[in-house]
Structure formats: structure tokens, C-alpha cells
N, C-alpha and C positions, 0 to 999 in steps of 0.2 A: 309426455304421455307414456308412462310406463305400461299402462293397461293396453294390451294389444287386441283384446277381444271386445267387440261392440255387441251390446245386447239391447234390443228394443224394449223399452218399458211398456209399450202398448201391446205388442203381440208376442214378445218373447223370442223373436228371431235373433240368432247368434251368428256372428261372422267375424273373421279377422278384419281389423280396421282397414287395412290396405285393400282387401277384397271388396269390402263394403263400399269404400270410396270409388272403386272401379265400377261397381254396379250403379252407383248414383250418377257418375259421369256418363255412363252408357245411356241411362234414362234421359239425361239432360240433352244429349246429342240427338237421340231419336225423336224427342218431343218437339 
């Protein structure tokens, strides 16, 4: 994965892949 930026095709949200992964893990732990 040389592409370090994640972009949501649905809403256009952009974030560094590592930061986005951390957000996803946080949501999983809280839920």
C-alpha cells in the first residue's frame, strides 16, 4: 500500500490511513 491517504468514495472524507484505522478501532471498542 503505497497510497497513504484514504478517501471515502461515499462522502469524500479524507484521512491518513493510519489515522483512519485508529478511528475505526475506536468505534469498534466503544460499540
